Each structure stands twice: as structure tokens, then as C-alpha cells.
A tleap script that builds the chain and sets N, CA, C and O, in Angstrom:
source leaprc.protein.ff14SB
mol = sequence {
  NMET ALA ILE ALA GLU ASN HIE TYR ASN GLU
  LEU LYS GLU TYR TRP ASP PHE GLN ARG LYS
  ARG GLU TYR ASN TYR GLU GLN LEU CYS ASN
  VAL CYS ASP ASN ILE GLY SER ASN PHE ARG
  PHE THR ASN GLY LYS ASN GLY ASP GLU LEU
  LYS LYS ASP LEU TRP ASN LYS ILE GLN PRO
  ASP GLU TYR GLU GLU PRO PRO LYS ASP TRP
  VAL PRO GLN ASP GLU LYS TYR ARG LEU TRP
  ASN GLU GLY THR PRO LYS LYS PHE LYS VAL
  SER PHE LYS LYS MET LYS THR VAL GLN CALA
}
set mol.1.N position { -12.423 12.494 -8.003 }
set mol.1.CA position { -11.594 13.407 -7.795 }
set mol.1.C position { -10.500 13.632 -8.359 }
set mol.1.O position { -9.487 12.965 -8.147 }
set mol.2.N position { -10.591 14.860 -9.360 }
set mol.2.CA position { -8.636 14.765 -9.804 }
set mol.2.C position { -7.634 15.181 -9.093 }
set mol.2.O position { -7.744 15.455 -7.898 }
set mol.3.N position { -6.474 15.279 -9.802 }
set mol.3.CA position { -5.041 15.383 -9.361 }
set mol.3.C position { -4.847 16.594 -8.364 }
set mol.3.O position { -5.038 17.608 -9.035 }
set mol.4.N position { -4.599 16.880 -7.274 }
set mol.4.CA position { -4.456 18.261 -6.949 }
set mol.4.C position { -3.165 18.992 -7.161 }
set mol.4.O position { -2.220 18.587 -6.484 }
set mol.5.N position { -2.949 19.994 -7.976 }
set mol.5.CA position { -1.533 20.643 -8.330 }
set mol.5.C position { -0.790 20.331 -7.890 }
set mol.5.O position { 0.074 19.706 -8.506 }
set mol.6.N position { -0.664 20.671 -6.120 }
set mol.6.CA position { 0.339 20.469 -5.449 }
set mol.6.C position { 0.784 19.101 -5.276 }
set mol.6.O position { 1.908 18.772 -4.895 }
set mol.7.N position { -0.089 18.389 -5.556 }
set mol.7.CA position { -0.008 16.810 -4.936 }
set mol.7.C position { 0.463 15.986 -6.614 }
set mol.7.O position { 0.715 14.781 -6.579 }
set mol.8.N position { 0.526 16.593 -7.713 }
set mol.8.CA position { 0.752 16.234 -8.986 }
set mol.8.C position { 2.064 16.938 -9.182 }
set mol.8.O position { 2.775 16.525 -10.098 }
set mol.9.N position { 2.551 18.097 -8.337 }
set mol.9.CA position { 3.831 18.185 -8.578 }
set mol.9.C position { 4.797 17.810 -7.767 }
set mol.9.O position { 5.961 17.806 -8.168 }
set mol.10.N position { 4.381 17.337 -6.164 }
set mol.10.CA position { 5.394 16.453 -5.506 }
set mol.10.C position { 5.590 14.895 -6.410 }
set mol.10.O position { 6.556 14.146 -6.263 }
set mol.11.N position { 4.634 14.696 -7.181 }
set mol.11.CA position { 5.216 13.051 -7.766 }
set mol.11.C position { 4.426 13.279 -8.929 }
set mol.11.O position { 3.354 12.776 -9.265 }
set mol.12.N position { 5.286 14.292 -9.589 }
set mol.12.CA position { 5.402 14.719 -11.310 }
set mol.12.C position { 5.773 12.995 -11.872 }
set mol.12.O position { 4.933 12.574 -12.666 }
set mol.13.N position { 6.498 12.374 -11.657 }
set mol.13.CA position { 7.216 11.326 -12.525 }
set mol.13.C position { 6.028 10.090 -12.313 }
set mol.13.O position { 5.831 9.272 -13.211 }
set mol.14.N position { 5.332 10.060 -11.133 }
set mol.14.CA position { 4.520 8.948 -10.749 }
set mol.14.C position { 3.405 9.030 -11.732 }
set mol.14.O position { 3.007 8.081 -12.406 }
set mol.15.N position { 2.699 10.849 -11.770 }
set mol.15.CA position { 1.473 10.585 -12.326 }
set mol.15.C position { 1.842 10.627 -13.587 }
set mol.15.O position { 1.257 9.973 -14.451 }
set mol.16.N position { 2.850 11.398 -13.826 }
set mol.16.CA position { 2.705 10.977 -15.434 }
set mol.16.C position { 2.699 9.870 -15.886 }
set mol.16.O position { 1.945 9.701 -16.844 }
set mol.17.N position { 3.488 8.721 -15.416 }
set mol.17.CA position { 3.061 7.523 -15.939 }
set mol.17.C position { 1.986 6.841 -15.468 }
set mol.17.O position { 1.859 5.807 -16.124 }
set mol.18.N position { 1.093 6.959 -14.566 }
set mol.18.CA position { -0.195 6.846 -14.085 }
set mol.18.C position { -0.950 6.976 -15.326 }
set mol.18.O position { -1.538 6.039 -15.867 }
set mol.19.N position { -0.898 8.475 -15.862 }
set mol.19.CA position { -1.966 8.798 -17.036 }
set mol.19.C position { -1.101 8.588 -18.138 }
set mol.19.O position { -1.713 8.876 -19.166 }
set mol.20.N position { 0.106 8.195 -18.383 }
set mol.20.CA position { 0.515 7.425 -19.784 }
set mol.20.C position { 0.143 6.016 -19.850 }
set mol.20.O position { -0.099 5.494 -20.938 }
set mol.21.N position { 0.081 5.365 -18.747 }
set mol.21.CA position { -0.674 4.172 -18.527 }
set mol.21.C position { -2.094 3.906 -19.071 }
set mol.21.O position { -2.456 3.029 -19.855 }
set mol.22.N position { -2.831 4.904 -18.447 }
set mol.22.CA position { -4.392 5.136 -18.150 }
set mol.22.C position { -4.565 5.520 -19.766 }
set mol.22.O position { -5.603 5.023 -20.204 }
set mol.23.N position { -3.993 6.100 -20.530 }
set mol.23.CA position { -4.091 6.373 -21.752 }
set mol.23.C position { -4.184 5.284 -22.998 }
set mol.23.O position { -5.105 5.106 -23.794 }
set mol.24.N position { -2.882 4.610 -22.882 }
set mol.24.CA position { -2.824 3.414 -23.344 }
set mol.24.C position { -3.962 2.378 -23.196 }
set mol.24.O position { -4.362 1.693 -24.137 }
set mol.25.N position { -4.482 2.315 -21.856 }
set mol.25.CA position { -5.437 1.224 -21.350 }
set mol.25.C position { -6.554 2.014 -22.201 }
set mol.25.O position { -7.029 1.467 -23.196 }
set mol.26.N position { -6.898 3.067 -21.881 }
set mol.26.CA position { -8.323 3.713 -22.522 }
set mol.26.C position { -7.933 3.344 -24.388 }
set mol.26.O position { -8.860 2.706 -24.888 }
set mol.27.N position { -7.167 3.541 -25.050 }
set mol.27.CA position { -6.954 3.452 -26.488 }
set mol.27.C position { -7.360 1.639 -26.747 }
set mol.27.O position { -8.085 1.278 -27.674 }
set mol.28.N position { -6.871 0.877 -25.960 }
set mol.28.CA position { -6.618 -0.224 -26.262 }
set mol.28.C position { -8.604 -0.532 -26.129 }
set mol.28.O position { -9.308 -0.996 -27.027 }
set mol.29.N position { -9.033 -0.119 -24.823 }
set mol.29.CA position { -9.912 -0.669 -24.623 }
set mol.29.C position { -11.388 -0.058 -25.468 }
set mol.29.O position { -12.496 -0.594 -25.469 }
set mol.30.N position { -10.936 1.345 -26.221 }
set mol.30.CA position { -11.857 1.689 -27.232 }
set mol.30.C position { -11.626 0.776 -28.697 }
set mol.30.O position { -12.460 0.277 -29.453 }
set mol.31.N position { -10.671 0.785 -28.727 }
set mol.31.CA position { -10.345 -0.498 -30.082 }
set mol.31.C position { -11.025 -1.661 -29.787 }
set mol.31.O position { -11.740 -2.273 -30.581 }
set mol.32.N position { -10.814 -1.947 -28.710 }
set mol.32.CA position { -11.377 -3.566 -28.461 }
set mol.32.C position { -12.956 -3.268 -28.243 }
set mol.32.O position { -13.608 -4.190 -28.734 }
set mol.33.N position { -13.590 -2.494 -27.791 }
set mol.33.CA position { -14.965 -2.266 -27.742 }
set mol.33.C position { -15.677 -2.377 -29.189 }
set mol.33.O position { -16.372 -3.278 -29.658 }
set mol.34.N position { -15.360 -1.441 -29.597 }
set mol.34.CA position { -15.492 -1.894 -31.269 }
set mol.34.C position { -15.561 -2.785 -31.845 }
set mol.34.O position { -16.621 -3.131 -32.366 }
set mol.35.N position { -14.295 -3.557 -31.965 }
set mol.35.CA position { -14.237 -4.404 -32.361 }
set mol.35.C position { -15.319 -5.618 -31.679 }
set mol.35.O position { -15.725 -6.604 -32.294 }
set mol.36.N position { -15.499 -5.426 -30.916 }
set mol.36.CA position { -16.302 -6.670 -29.898 }
set mol.36.C position { -17.590 -6.477 -30.392 }
set mol.36.O position { -18.120 -7.460 -30.910 }
set mol.37.N position { -18.165 -5.515 -30.354 }
set mol.37.CA position { -19.607 -5.339 -31.403 }
set mol.37.C position { -19.534 -5.046 -33.017 }
set mol.37.O position { -20.512 -4.430 -33.439 }
set mol.38.N position { -18.825 -5.289 -33.705 }
set mol.38.CA position { -19.093 -5.305 -34.805 }
set mol.38.C position { -18.351 -6.903 -35.032 }
set mol.38.O position { -19.324 -7.583 -35.356 }
set mol.39.N position { -17.656 -7.433 -35.028 }
set mol.39.CA position { -17.321 -8.755 -34.830 }
set mol.39.C position { -17.719 -9.749 -34.424 }
set mol.39.O position { -18.714 -9.627 -33.709 }
set mol.40.N position { -17.226 -11.097 -34.629 }
set mol.40.CA position { -17.568 -12.081 -33.713 }
set mol.40.C position { -16.079 -13.243 -34.120 }
set mol.40.O position { -15.725 -13.612 -35.240 }
set mol.41.N position { -15.515 -13.560 -32.892 }
set mol.41.CA position { -14.459 -14.430 -33.023 }
set mol.41.C position { -14.571 -15.530 -32.897 }
set mol.41.O position { -15.398 -15.963 -32.095 }
set mol.42.N position { -13.757 -16.395 -33.666 }
set mol.42.CA position { -14.039 -17.767 -33.993 }
set mol.42.C position { -13.660 -18.954 -32.600 }
set mol.42.O position { -14.201 -20.036 -32.373 }
set mol.43.N position { -12.714 -18.369 -31.956 }
set mol.43.CA position { -12.118 -19.025 -30.641 }
set mol.43.C position { -13.239 -18.681 -29.756 }
set mol.43.O position { -13.075 -19.520 -28.871 }
set mol.44.N position { -14.317 -17.968 -29.400 }
set mol.44.CA position { -15.444 -17.648 -28.556 }
set mol.44.C position { -14.637 -16.675 -27.932 }
set mol.44.O position { -14.581 -16.923 -26.727 }
set mol.45.N position { -14.061 -15.786 -28.205 }
set mol.45.CA position { -13.297 -14.751 -26.893 }
set mol.45.C position { -14.614 -13.915 -27.034 }
set mol.45.O position { -15.635 -14.110 -27.693 }
set mol.46.N position { -14.147 -12.691 -25.993 }
set mol.46.CA position { -15.427 -11.646 -26.395 }
set mol.46.C position { -14.811 -10.292 -26.068 }
set mol.46.O position { -13.803 -10.354 -25.364 }
set mol.47.N position { -15.276 -8.905 -26.495 }
set mol.47.CA position { -14.344 -7.988 -26.132 }
set mol.47.C position { -13.727 -7.881 -24.817 }
set mol.47.O position { -12.651 -7.284 -24.830 }
set mol.48.N position { -14.168 -8.347 -23.573 }
set mol.48.CA position { -13.436 -8.217 -22.593 }
set mol.48.C position { -12.214 -9.046 -22.312 }
set mol.48.O position { -11.261 -8.791 -21.575 }
set mol.49.N position { -12.462 -10.123 -23.086 }
set mol.49.CA position { -11.656 -11.698 -22.780 }
set mol.49.C position { -10.307 -10.648 -23.976 }
set mol.49.O position { -9.163 -10.653 -23.520 }
set mol.50.N position { -10.443 -10.116 -24.903 }
set mol.50.CA position { -9.203 -9.831 -25.979 }
set mol.50.C position { -8.788 -8.561 -24.785 }
set mol.50.O position { -7.690 -8.702 -24.247 }
set mol.51.N position { -9.458 -7.601 -24.455 }
set mol.51.CA position { -8.657 -6.819 -23.624 }
set mol.51.C position { -7.747 -7.314 -22.610 }
set mol.51.O position { -6.519 -7.236 -22.561 }
set mol.52.N position { -8.590 -7.846 -21.800 }
set mol.52.CA position { -7.468 -8.827 -20.812 }
set mol.52.C position { -6.108 -9.268 -21.704 }
set mol.52.O position { -4.948 -9.039 -21.363 }
set mol.53.N position { -6.462 -9.835 -22.712 }
set mol.53.CA position { -5.306 -10.293 -23.733 }
set mol.53.C position { -4.527 -10.169 -23.696 }
set mol.53.O position { -3.615 -10.820 -23.185 }
set mol.54.N position { -4.570 -8.792 -24.508 }
set mol.54.CA position { -3.824 -7.611 -24.845 }
set mol.54.C position { -3.333 -7.069 -24.452 }
set mol.54.O position { -2.149 -6.932 -24.760 }
set mol.55.N position { -3.947 -6.359 -23.452 }
set mol.55.CA position { -3.077 -5.658 -22.202 }
set mol.55.C position { -2.227 -6.196 -21.500 }
set mol.55.O position { -1.373 -5.450 -21.022 }
set mol.56.N position { -2.162 -7.566 -21.212 }
set mol.56.CA position { -1.405 -7.709 -20.765 }
set mol.56.C position { -0.128 -8.606 -21.411 }
set mol.56.O position { 0.521 -9.563 -20.990 }
set mol.57.N position { -0.106 -7.948 -22.426 }
set mol.57.CA position { 1.012 -8.534 -24.025 }
set mol.57.C position { 1.609 -6.892 -23.753 }
set mol.57.O position { 2.785 -6.918 -23.390 }
set mol.58.N position { 1.223 -5.962 -23.823 }
set mol.58.CA position { 1.848 -4.678 -23.608 }
set mol.58.C position { 2.354 -4.463 -22.488 }
set mol.58.O position { 1.771 -4.420 -21.405 }
set mol.59.N position { 4.024 -4.247 -22.823 }
set mol.59.CA position { 5.040 -3.702 -22.165 }
set mol.59.C position { 5.453 -2.184 -21.904 }
set mol.59.O position { 5.846 -1.461 -22.820 }
set mol.60.N position { 5.337 -1.774 -20.629 }
set mol.60.CA position { 5.315 -0.235 -20.313 }
set mol.60.C position { 6.329 0.145 -21.849 }
set mol.60.O position { 5.817 0.706 -22.818 }
set mol.61.N position { 7.164 -0.097 -21.828 }
set mol.61.CA position { 8.073 0.388 -22.787 }
set mol.61.C position { 7.826 0.734 -24.136 }
set mol.61.O position { 8.548 1.368 -24.905 }
set mol.62.N position { 6.177 -0.006 -24.411 }
set mol.62.CA position { 6.131 0.504 -25.419 }
set mol.62.C position { 4.707 1.538 -25.402 }
set mol.62.O position { 4.157 2.108 -26.345 }
set mol.63.N position { 4.443 1.527 -24.273 }
set mol.63.CA position { 3.508 2.750 -24.223 }
set mol.63.C position { 3.414 4.166 -25.103 }
set mol.63.O position { 4.295 5.025 -25.155 }
set mol.64.N position { 2.465 4.185 -25.602 }
set mol.64.CA position { 2.525 5.416 -26.154 }
set mol.64.C position { 2.191 6.712 -25.282 }
set mol.64.O position { 1.469 6.714 -24.285 }
set mol.65.N position { 2.896 7.898 -25.877 }
set mol.65.CA position { 2.253 9.185 -24.756 }
set mol.65.C position { 1.499 9.734 -25.388 }
set mol.65.O position { 1.312 9.596 -26.597 }
set mol.66.N position { 0.788 10.657 -24.423 }
set mol.66.CA position { -0.563 10.965 -24.604 }
set mol.66.C position { -0.899 12.122 -25.445 }
set mol.66.O position { -0.427 13.111 -24.884 }
set mol.67.N position { -1.348 12.372 -26.262 }
set mol.67.CA position { -1.325 14.064 -26.895 }
set mol.67.C position { -1.663 14.568 -26.066 }
set mol.67.O position { -2.416 13.994 -25.280 }
set mol.68.N position { -1.178 16.140 -25.821 }
set mol.68.CA position { -1.271 17.617 -24.633 }
set mol.68.C position { -2.767 17.477 -24.342 }
set mol.68.O position { -3.134 17.604 -23.174 }
set mol.69.N position { -3.795 17.188 -25.447 }
set mol.69.CA position { -5.191 17.566 -25.539 }
set mol.69.C position { -5.777 16.581 -24.406 }
set mol.69.O position { -6.574 17.059 -23.599 }
set mol.70.N position { -5.457 15.386 -24.328 }
set mol.70.CA position { -5.972 14.142 -23.431 }
set mol.70.C position { -6.247 14.287 -22.501 }
set mol.70.O position { -5.399 14.764 -21.747 }
set mol.71.N position { -7.860 13.909 -21.859 }
set mol.71.CA position { -8.439 13.860 -20.652 }
set mol.71.C position { -8.698 12.700 -20.372 }
set mol.71.O position { -9.586 12.092 -20.970 }
set mol.72.N position { -8.063 12.223 -19.522 }
set mol.72.CA position { -9.022 11.000 -19.043 }
set mol.72.C position { -10.212 10.442 -18.827 }
set mol.72.O position { -10.882 11.125 -18.051 }
set mol.73.N position { -10.812 9.358 -19.244 }
set mol.73.CA position { -12.191 9.249 -18.644 }
set mol.73.C position { -12.123 9.226 -16.883 }
set mol.73.O position { -12.691 10.012 -16.125 }
set mol.74.N position { -11.336 8.193 -16.562 }
set mol.74.CA position { -11.517 8.260 -14.984 }
set mol.74.C position { -11.012 9.316 -14.470 }
set mol.74.O position { -9.875 9.684 -14.765 }
set mol.75.N position { -11.883 10.041 -13.517 }
set mol.75.CA position { -11.653 11.363 -12.961 }
set mol.75.C position { -9.994 11.110 -12.117 }
set mol.75.O position { -9.061 11.903 -12.243 }
set mol.76.N position { -9.965 10.372 -11.631 }
set mol.76.CA position { -8.801 9.934 -10.513 }
set mol.76.C position { -7.467 10.333 -11.169 }
set mol.76.O position { -6.596 10.863 -10.480 }
set mol.77.N position { -7.237 10.041 -12.774 }
set mol.77.CA position { -6.222 10.640 -13.440 }
set mol.77.C position { -6.553 11.908 -14.298 }
set mol.77.O position { -6.180 12.014 -15.466 }
set mol.78.N position { -7.293 12.878 -13.626 }
set mol.78.CA position { -7.652 13.976 -14.444 }
set mol.78.C position { -6.905 14.962 -13.441 }
set mol.78.O position { -7.177 15.063 -12.245 }
set mol.79.N position { -5.642 15.871 -14.312 }
set mol.79.CA position { -5.502 17.317 -13.604 }
set mol.79.C position { -6.302 18.103 -12.946 }
set mol.79.O position { -7.376 17.540 -12.737 }
set mol.80.N position { -6.237 19.359 -12.449 }
set mol.80.CA position { -6.672 19.856 -11.550 }
set mol.80.C position { -7.364 21.147 -12.839 }
set mol.80.O position { -8.422 21.777 -12.882 }
set mol.81.N position { -6.330 21.099 -13.612 }
set mol.81.CA position { -7.372 22.069 -14.761 }
set mol.81.C position { -7.220 21.835 -15.721 }
set mol.81.O position { -6.707 22.480 -16.636 }
set mol.82.N position { -7.965 20.132 -15.646 }
set mol.82.CA position { -8.260 19.480 -17.247 }
set mol.82.C position { -9.962 19.334 -17.292 }
set mol.82.O position { -10.502 18.716 -16.375 }
set mol.83.N position { -10.674 19.841 -18.233 }
set mol.83.CA position { -12.211 19.399 -18.195 }
set mol.83.C position { -12.638 18.411 -18.262 }
set mol.83.O position { -12.443 17.676 -17.294 }
set mol.84.N position { -13.630 17.748 -19.706 }
set mol.84.CA position { -14.259 16.929 -19.802 }
set mol.84.C position { -13.440 15.891 -21.278 }
set mol.84.O position { -13.446 16.341 -22.423 }
set mol.85.N position { -13.023 14.988 -21.048 }
set mol.85.CA position { -12.766 14.000 -22.417 }
set mol.85.C position { -13.324 13.796 -23.600 }
set mol.85.O position { -14.496 13.559 -23.890 }
set mol.86.N position { -12.500 13.895 -24.172 }
set mol.86.CA position { -13.328 13.980 -25.639 }
set mol.86.C position { -14.033 12.542 -26.177 }
set mol.86.O position { -13.738 11.516 -25.563 }
set mol.87.N position { -14.754 12.481 -27.063 }
set mol.87.CA position { -15.098 11.190 -27.261 }
set mol.87.C position { -14.338 10.548 -28.217 }
set mol.87.O position { -13.916 11.024 -29.271 }
set mol.88.N position { -14.171 9.267 -27.711 }
set mol.88.CA position { -12.867 8.457 -29.045 }
set mol.88.C position { -13.549 8.252 -30.176 }
set mol.88.O position { -14.621 8.849 -30.073 }
set mol.89.N position { -13.426 7.482 -31.619 }
set mol.89.CA position { -13.778 7.379 -32.450 }
set mol.89.C position { -12.987 6.299 -32.827 }
set mol.89.O position { -11.758 6.260 -32.770 }
set mol.90.N position { -13.757 5.401 -33.226 }
set mol.90.CA position { -12.948 4.198 -34.026 }
set mol.90.C position { -13.638 3.400 -35.560 }
set mol.90.O position { -14.472 2.500 -35.658 }
set mol.91.N position { -13.138 3.911 -36.266 }
set mol.91.CA position { -14.117 3.447 -37.720 }
set mol.91.C position { -13.476 2.124 -38.313 }
set mol.91.O position { -12.317 1.806 -38.048 }
set mol.92.N position { -14.255 1.419 -39.083 }
set mol.92.CA position { -13.655 -0.059 -39.850 }
set mol.92.C position { -14.126 0.136 -41.057 }
set mol.92.O position { -15.243 0.654 -41.064 }
set mol.93.N position { -13.650 -0.106 -42.118 }
set mol.93.CA position { -14.240 -0.216 -43.533 }
set mol.93.C position { -14.940 -1.688 -43.509 }
set mol.93.O position { -14.455 -2.734 -43.076 }
set mol.94.N position { -15.712 -1.557 -43.863 }
set mol.94.CA position { -16.529 -2.780 -44.258 }
set mol.94.C position { -15.689 -3.677 -45.449 }
set mol.94.O position { -15.501 -2.865 -46.355 }
set mol.95.N position { -15.300 -4.550 -45.714 }
set mol.95.CA position { -14.769 -5.816 -46.579 }
set mol.95.C position { -15.310 -6.901 -47.020 }
set mol.95.O position { -15.745 -7.800 -46.300 }
set mol.96.N position { -15.318 -6.881 -48.548 }
set mol.96.CA position { -15.966 -8.197 -48.667 }
set mol.96.C position { -15.324 -9.502 -48.590 }
set mol.96.O position { -14.231 -9.747 -49.098 }
set mol.97.N position { -16.215 -10.537 -47.776 }
set mol.97.CA position { -15.434 -11.784 -47.610 }
set mol.97.C position { -15.368 -12.737 -48.770 }
set mol.97.O position { -16.422 -13.048 -49.323 }
set mol.98.N position { -14.216 -13.230 -49.191 }
set mol.98.CA position { -14.254 -14.115 -50.557 }
set mol.98.C position { -14.260 -15.307 -50.181 }
set mol.98.O position { -13.728 -15.645 -49.123 }
set mol.99.N position { -14.669 -15.874 -50.727 }
set mol.99.CA position { -14.949 -17.754 -50.283 }
set mol.99.C position { -13.746 -18.311 -51.731 }
set mol.99.O position { -13.782 -17.903 -52.892 }
set mol.100.N position { -13.150 -18.940 -51.360 }
set mol.100.CA position { -11.897 -19.760 -51.952 }
set mol.100.C position { -12.426 -21.025 -52.771 }
set mol.100.O position { -11.627 -21.791 -53.309 }
savepdb mol mol.pdb
quit
């Protein structure tokens, strides 16, 4: 359920931070999901472990501000006046492996 307008206005700073945190977590998950499905890690870690390790290293003061048109995937962080989220696109260029 989305955040109601009156509830958002009462706790604006709280909800702005929660949404900022969610934006950064979504970005991390999207990149890790793409990496996890396209690469194998030599240390045996999978995408979920990579997400957890990286997320635990990011400090709140390092969070990026979400763009104005961003809509959270999780409905509990959506505002009363937001629609559905856009798809996140990540692409990696294939590179040749060079053996020395």
C-alpha cells in the first residue's frame, strides 16, 4: 500500500530517507542481478551474497538521490500519487579474455 499524502507530510524527512535508501538498494540489486546472471565468480559467491556484501559496505552518506521520476518497486515506499515503476536496464559489453 502506498504512503498516504497526510502521513507523508507528517513524516516527510523520514519517508524521504526511506525512499532514498530504497532507491539505492534497488540500484544495487539490479546491477548485482545482472552481474550474477552473466558472470561466474571465482570465489564461489552468487548474486545474493554479492548484494548483501556490497549493501553492508555502503554508508547512508554515500546514498545517491533518486531521480524525480523514480517510482519504487516496493509499493510500501510509493507515494499516493505515483504510478507503476519503470523497468531498469543494465547492459554490459562483452570483452575478450586474453590469456598471457
